[in-house]
N, C-alpha and C positions, 0 to 999 in steps of 0.2 A: 693698077692703075692707081686707085681710091687711094689704098694705103700710102703712097708716091705720094701724091697728093697732099694729104692731108699729112706727111711729115716734114712736106714743101714749107705749112701752110704755119705751124710747129717754129720756123724756123726762119720765122721773116730777117732778111740783111737789112729791111728800110723799112720804117712807115709813116701809114701819112691817114691822123685823123682826119675824117669828113665830117665836118661838125663840131667841131673842138670851140670851147666858150668858155669863160671866165664864166659864168653862167650857169653852168650844168655842170651840173655835180658826176654825172659821171665820165664828161669828159677831165675832170679839174682829178679822178681818181685813177685814169687812164695815162695822165700824165706824168701824176706823181708815182706809181704802183712802177712805170718804165724808169726812172728817174730813179728813183728807188733800187732798182732790181738792176743796177748798172748795165742799162742796155749799149752796146756798144757801135748799134746800127746809126742812122741816122733818122730823125726825126722829124716831121712838118703836122703843122698844125695848119688847116685847113677851113677857111670861114668867106662864104661867098662877099662876103662887108669889108673881107681883109681884118686890119686891126691889127691889133694883137690876141696872145691866149695863151695864158700862160707864162707867162715870160716873152715870150716869142711872136717872129712879126708871122702872120696866119696870111699865107695863101689866098687868094680867089677860087684859083678852081685846084685839084687836083695836077693838071695839065702843066699849072704856071708857075710850076715846082720849079721844073729847069731841070730834073735830077730821077733817077729814073726809083721809082714806086713799089713795093716787093708787098705789101702787105696794106691796106686798107679798111680801116677801122671807121664801119657806118654808126654814126649816130643820129643821125636825119631822120625827120617825122618819113614816115611809113610814103607817102607820096611822092615823097623825094629822092629813094634808093632805087630807082632804076634812072633819073640822070646822074646821080650819085653814081653806077654803075659806072653807065657809059667816059662817066668821065676820069678812073677811075681808070680804063682800059686803057685813057687817050693817052698817059704818063707814063703805061705799061708796066698797069698793075697787075698781076695775077691773082690772088686770093684777095678774099673780103674775108670779115667777122663783121656780122651784123647782129648789132643790137635791136636793133625800132625789133617792135611788135606790129600786132596789130595783123597777122595774118592766117594761117591755117587751123588756128588755135583758138578763131572769133565764128568760124563757121563757110559754110559757105563763098563765100563772097572772099575772106581771106584765103577761105584756100586757095580759090584759082586765083587773087592778086599774084600767092605764093606760087604756084606754075607759071603765070608770064615772067617772075620776076629768076627764076628758074631759067627759065628757056632765051630769057635774054642773054645770064649772067656765060648761059650754054656757046651761044653766037658769038659773046664776044671774049673766049678763052678765060672765065674766071671761076674758079670755083671759088665756095663758099661755107665758111659755118655762121649755123643762124638759119632764118633767123632766131627773133627774140630768146640770143645770146647772150647769157654776162661777159661773154670771152673767153678766153685760157690764159695760164700761167706757166710758163719753161724756166722752171728755176733752174735747172741747169746752164739756159743759155742767157738766161735773166731779161728773155721777153715776157715779162707779165701784162699780156692783154687783157686787164680784169677791169672789172665798173665798181670792185665796191672795194674800199682798205684791206689789203693782205699783209699777211705775216706768215714772214719765211722762215721758213726751219732752219732749226741746226745742224741740217743736214741735204741737199740740196737731190737726196739719192733717195728710191727702195719704192714707195707706192707709186700710182698712177690714180688720179682720181680722173674717171669720167662718166659724165652725170647729163639726162637730161634736160634734169629740174637745175639752174642755174644758183635759184635758193641750197635745193642739196649740194651741191659739190662745195655753195661755199661752207657748209655747219660741218663738212666731213673732214673741210680743210682746215676750220678752226679748230674741231675735234683734235685732228691732227697737229695743231700748231699744240692747244694744250696739255697734250701729252708725249709730247716729240716725240712723232711718228716722224719718220725721213719723207719728206714729201720730192718727190722728181716733177709733178706733171702735173697740175690741177685743168681740164677742157669740161665746158657746157654746154652741151649740144645742139640745145634750143631743137627746136624743128623741126630739124636736118633734114630742109629742105633739098640737096644737093649731099655731101658729106658729113655718112650719118655716126651713128655710137664706137660699130665696129671699124668704118675705115683707121678711126683716128686711135682704137686702140692697136689693129692692126699695125700701123706704123710707131706706137710708141713698143712693143714689141722690141721692136728691132736697137731700143736705145740701152745700150749698155747701165747706164741708169738705174733704169726700171727694173727692180725684182721681181714686181708682181701689180695685179692690176685691180682696181674697186670701184666695181658698175653703175652706180643706177640707173633703174633701165625702164623704163611707164611701160614703153613697147615696142616691139621687134617689126622696123616697119622692110625689114627684107630677112630674112630668111637664112636663103644662102650666104649671105655677108656675115651671120652670126655663127653661122659653121663652121665659114673658113677660116675666120677667126680664133674659136675654140679651137679648131685641127692645128692654128698656129700655135698656136699658144702649145700644146701638149708637144710639137717639135721644138718649141724654144724651150720646152721644161720651166715655165711660166706659172704660176698659179694665178687665176685667173679669179674673183670674187665677184658675185653680182646679188644689189637687191632689187627685188621686181616684185612693180603693185600688179593688182585687177588680181587677188589671187578669189576675190569677194566683188558682188555684182556695184557694189559701197567703191569701190576702189576704181574699179574698169570704167564708170560714168565719167569718177572726179580724173582721171585722166586721160580719159578722150575730150573733158570740157577743157585741161591744163593743156595739150600736142595739143587735138585737131585729128588723132589715131584711135585707132579701138588696139585694145592689151592681145588680143585672141588667145588663144586657150593655155590657158596657166600650165595645166595638167601633161602638153604635150614639152612645153616650154622646160618645167622641173622633170623632165623622161631626158631632154636634149642635154640637160644641164651634165643630167647622172652619164648618160651614154657619153659628151666627148670630153668629162674631168674636169665642169665649168660648177664653182661651191656656191651652192645656191643659200642663202646668212637670211636673217629676216631681220634684222634692227641697223640703225645706221653705227652705230659700238660695234656691234659682230659685225657689222661688214670691212669696218679699219680696222678694228684688230685680228680679224681673220688677215684681209693683204698683207699687214704688217709681219703675223709669228709664220703665218708658210715662205712667203718671201725672204726670211732671213732664216727661216729651213731650208726652203732647196726639199729636195727628194729628199725622206726624211727613207733610213731602211726600216722592212719591216719587225714589227717589237711593240712595245708598250710607254709608261711612263714612271718615268721615276718618277716621287714626289719627296722632300726633304725640307722639314719647317719646323720654327720653336717654338709651335701648339698639337697640343693634339686636337682640339676641337674642332682648328682651321685644318687639320688631317681628316679627318674624316667628314668631314664637309665634301670637299677633294675628292676624296676616294668615290662619296657617294655619284657627286658630280663628273667625276667621269664616267663611272657608271653607266649616269643616262645620255650619257656624250659618243658612248659605246665604245673608249676606251680601254685597253688594260690596261691593269697596276699589275704586272708580276711579282710575283714572292721573290723572294732573294734566294738566291745559291746559300750551300749552307757554307760557303767558302767567303762566302761574302759575308752570311752571319758572322761566323767566327771572326774576320775579319774587324765588324763593327764591333763587336763586345768588346776588343781592345782600345777603341778606338773613342763608343763614347760614355760616358758618365754609366756610375752601375746601375741605375733605375729607371734606365731607358733601355729599350727595349727594341733588337737591329729586328726591322719589319717595313714591308711599303705600303704606303707611305709609313714616312721614319716622323718620326717624333724628337729631335734634335734635345727640350727640353731646355732652360731658361739655365741653366748650367755650364752650358757648352762653352767652350771655347774659338777666340779664333782657326785658331789650326784644327783642331779638331772639326770644324765646321770643316775648312776644306781638307781634308780626310775623307768626314763621311760622302761626300761630292765624288772624289774622286775613283770610291771603292763603288756606291753605287751606279754612276756613268758605265764603269767598267762593265757593270754587268750584261751578258752577249742578246737578253730575251730586252734591253732597252732599246727605245726610238731614237729614247728626247729627253729632259730633265726640266724641271718644273719646281722655282723653290718661295712657296708664297713664303714670304719673309717682309721685317721691319721697310716702308717703302724707302726713298732715298729722300734726306732730310729736304723738304721747301721752308726750313726760316732753322737760320742759325738756334734759336731754341732748339731745334731736332739734330744740334749737331751733339756727340760724340765718342771720345777717342774707341770706343768699342766698339760704338756703331760700323765707324770707321773700316775699320779691323772684320768684322765679320760682314761689313759688300765688298772691304780685298781680298780677303783669302776667299767668299763665293768668286767673286769674277774671274780669280787666278784660275781655280779646276774646272769652273766651269768651261770656260774659254781654250782650256786645255784639252777638255774632256773626249772621248770620241760620239759624241752624239751632242746634235745643237741639244744649250738646257737656256734656262731666261730664271732674274730673279722679278718677281711678281709683286705686287702691292696686294695687302689684302683684300684691298673696297676701292674699286676707282677713283684716282685721285687724278693730279693735274703737277705738269711740272712751273717750279722757275727758274728762273737763270741760275740758284744756289744750286740745285738740282741734277739740273743739267750736266755744269760742271762735278759735282761728283764723280753720275756718271761717264763723264768724261775725261778725268782724270784716271780714277779705279777701271776703264775699259768693263764696268759691272752692263750686261748683258740684261736691262732694266725693263720691263712693260709698267706701262701706268692705270693699265687698263683692266684688276684689279680681276681673283681670281676665277670669279666665272666667266669673265669675258674670255680669259686664256686658255682657260680647261675647252670653252665650245671651242676658239681659235684653232688648239691642239688640235682638238678633234674633228675638225674640217682637213689641217694638213694632213693628219695621219689616212685618211681617205681619199685627200689627193693624193695621195705619196703612193701608195697600195695603189690606183689606177694610173700613174704613172710607170710601175715597175710591171704595170701591165703590157702598156706600150700602145699606139694605136694601131689599127686595126689593119692592113697591108688592102691596098686598093682594088676595088673589086672589079672586075671586066663586067660591064652588063650580061646578063643573061640574055641566048636568045630567044629572039621575039616568039611567045606563041599566036597564031595565030587565028586557035579557034575562039572562039566566044563559047561558052557555057556556060547553061540557064537553066538547067538542072543538075539537079544534085549528082547522078553517076555521071554526067556531061561532068560536074566537077571531080570529083574523086576520079575519074579517068584522066582528067588532064593533071592532078596532083600527083601521080601517079606515073606518072608517062616526065613529070619534073623531079623525079629521085623522095618523095615520102613514101613513108608507109603509110599504106593504106591498108582497111582490112576488107579479107578477102568479099567481095559478091559477083551482084552478078543481076541482067533485066532483065527478065521475065513477061513477055508480051502480055503472057495471058496464064491461066491457072495450073496449067500443064506442064509450060513452062516452067512455074514455079517450085512445083513438087521436085519439077527434076532436078533444076537447078539446088535446092537444102540438100539430096540427098550427094551430089553434088561434094558439096559445106564442107555434109556430115553433119551429123549434133543436132542441135536447136539453133534456131536461126530467127534472124526482127525478120518480118517483112512491111516493106513500107511505097507506101504511093511514089507513081514516080510520074509528074508533071512540071514542070519548065515553069508554072501559073502557082501554085502553090510553095510559098517555104514554111511555114510552120504550119508543117504535118499533122505533130500530136491532136493540135486545139482541132482539127476538127476531125480526129480519131482516124487519121489517116496511115497507125503505124500499130502494128500487131508486133507483140517479144515473145522469144522464150518458145515455138512450135517449134514441130519435127512433125516429119510424115506426112500421112493425107489432111494434117490438121493446118500444114498449109494452103492446101486447096481452100479451107474455107477463111484463111488471111486474106488471103487476094482476094476474092470476093467480098471483105466486107472493108482494106483502107480502099479499093476501086467503087464499090457501093456510097464511102463517104464525102469520095471524094466531085462524085455526080448528086448526091445531096447537098455537098456544103458548097462547092463551087460547079456550079452545073454548067459554067462559059470556059470552066480550067480543059488547054491540055491536056489527057491520060494517055502518058506510053504503055503505061501498063504498074510494076511492082520493084521494088529491090529486093532484092534477096542475099542478106550478110548472113555472116556468121556472126551468133552472139559473143561476147568477151566475159568473163571472169569478172564482180570487180575490180575497178583499179582507181588509179587517180588517176581524176579526169580536169582540163585543162583547158580553154580557151585562148583560142590562137585568133582572130580578127585583125582584120590590116584595112586599113579605110585612107579615104585620100583630104587630106585636110586644105583650104582653100591658099593657108599662108607657109604650112610648112611637106607639101608633098606628102606623100604617102608615107604613114601610120604603122607602128606594128602595133597590137595591144598584144598583153600577155598575161593570163592574169590564172587561178586555180577558179573551176568551175562553181555551181552554187552560189551558197550563200556568200562566199567569199567576194564574188566577182559582184551579185546583183545587192546584198545589202550593206555592204564593206565596201565596195569601190574597189578594193585589195588586185589594181591593174600595174602593170607598170608599162609606160607608153616607152619608143622608141622609132628614130625617123629611119629606113630606111633605104637604104640596107645593114642586115645585121650582117655579123660572123656567130658561129657559134660561143664565141670566149663572152660574145653582147651577148645574146641570151645567158646565157651559165649569169653571167653578173644581172641582167633582170630577174629571173626565178631568185635568183641568193636580195633581191630584196625586198621581194615581195612579204607580205610579215605573215602570210600560211605558208612559207617556206619551208618549215619545221613539217608541212606534213608529205613533203616529196622524200623526207626521213625514210618510210613505210611508218610500221605499227599497226596492232590491231589485225593480221592477219596481212597484213600489203605487206610486199617488199620495195627498200630503197627505191626507189627513180633509178637510174642510170643519170645524170645527169648530163653525160656525154652523147647521151642515143637522144633523150630529150633536145639538147642544145641544135646538133643539126638538122633533125625533125623540123623547129622552127626555123633555123635557117634558111633552107628549102623552102617552108612554107613563104617564106619571107620573097626566095629568088622567083616564083613560081609568082606572084600576085605581081613583081615587077615586070613579069616577061608577056605578061596577060596585057602589056601596057596602062598609057596614060585615060582611057575610058574604063576601064575596073573602077566605081565605084567603091564596092565591099569586096572582100571575100574573110570567106569568117569557117573554120574548121572549130564546131564546137557536138561533142566533144574530139579532143586528144584523149587517146586515150596510151595509158601509163601505168604498166604492170613488169614492176627491175629493168632489166631490159628492154624489153617487149615495148615498141613506142607503137600506133597505128590513127591514121584520119577516122573517125566511123562516122560522121556526118559532114559536108562544104554545102555552102553556099556562095554564088557570086552575080552579086547586084551588076548593074553597068550604068552608067551616069545617066543617059537617057533614063531607065526605072525608078532609079533611088536616088 
């Protein structure tokens, strides 16, 4: 329902500006933008003093207009917003865009005023954009409800910009205008007292004019709403690129001051983006380039990048940058190389990247693109070449012919392709005309940003080809609340998780008998629901057998009595020893914002010193676990070596997914479930240790 309300707010049939005044630059901008955009609906000025505003009669109230009002734009002081909402409701208005600041971003008093405003709006049946918002621009329908000057794009389609910061939305829109990026919508959501960024984004996914979303995010107020957006984008197969602040403590404090909301755990946000195919970017330029390129490409087939340029140095830079971005640059087939030798100058070498040299003719240039783009290993083409002419002095017959040849062959290619400027540049009326006349698939963002964008587009496409996980039925609830290691292991075993063979021994005699049944060397660990870290107190003895097990039982129970005299000791766990293998850490914790979160990493130094952990929201299926494992920096260790067999990824993924299901089945009172280690030896996977903590405990 929020997405439907957001869609309706962005397509008003009539607008009343409450607080319209010739003396207000905000009011001047709103009226100028709506008139310049050709807004086809009724536009009304409202000012309590009446008179005229912006060349039209001003009604003293919205109710006095005498005609239905769909959207109210509130340019009134904070203390007057409540009365303005009541007036809007009296005129039949059901949507309001509130520019006014001074609410949650100012502290607790402002936050309470914002809560009161939302309560009033709900009682009146009005949905809100803002407060503390610069408004929105619907280029498709001409509804440019924006409070700073607007530069219309040459194409009202392509990227939709959504930002919690109005200024950042403005900067993105200005950059898009300079580089002639097609824009369909711009929305500044401000404090998101009612409708949030995710609601507007979901609404815009349904717009045929929107090919991709570019989001600037300071905080995620509704984690479930963000996940719903990501799922909707996957279903629509439209890329969502996001630039989110808050990775550093300084940025988190700045975001709190700006929006009045906490940014949340950036690591969980990052894992959620990877899980649901949202593209994470790190700069404004990268955000816009990625949204444009991914939107224009759509879902790419598997493969690498064909690079054709007229500069050997640019080819070398492109190859290095592509490698750094994880983009494959496939070798050409023998057939393609032979065909190129008959096309390019004799002193040129058929290779990917391909240096055309300055002696290339337009006809040869087009033929080269045709040959390389036809290679089955290519998913996309990129031609770093002379930029589109920005001044008359840049125009030449040769450049026009070269651009025409590139345009014809790239547009006819079986994979998406672009001509890109060597460095970031801008577009002029002349360059835009040339690009339009030639239908040149041109990027003015520069080679570095184009390659970053293509790398993101390829990774996003791989996630889209994998498809969304099928809806998971909730697991049957587990009534038990395991508090000791042996109880946790039995619980996991019942949930289908492979667990090391073990027994609980109440005394030394039972320990010796258990070891005999298990055969071979065993581990003996004190069993107590009150001792989580047994190794720290000497409560673990490894690699014993026969009568030595009796002594091991005595040692671990005495260690518990000595170091934890108040602990309940149930005896000792006797577990089969396992040979050296790959060890994984699998942990589930409950985040206050995101809910149950899976942490998955390689044990030892990889987790402790390097923080090499993949985070995912539960539930996860085996396919998502495989993707998470592949994203670890130490993922190559799973391939084995140094006497260890390669891990079976399917067996590992299935075990981890089952641990996640067990955590969900244990219910919302579970604070932590940790399996450390999950032992892997080829296709053998076993939980060797398990710990459960409950919310009242930790």
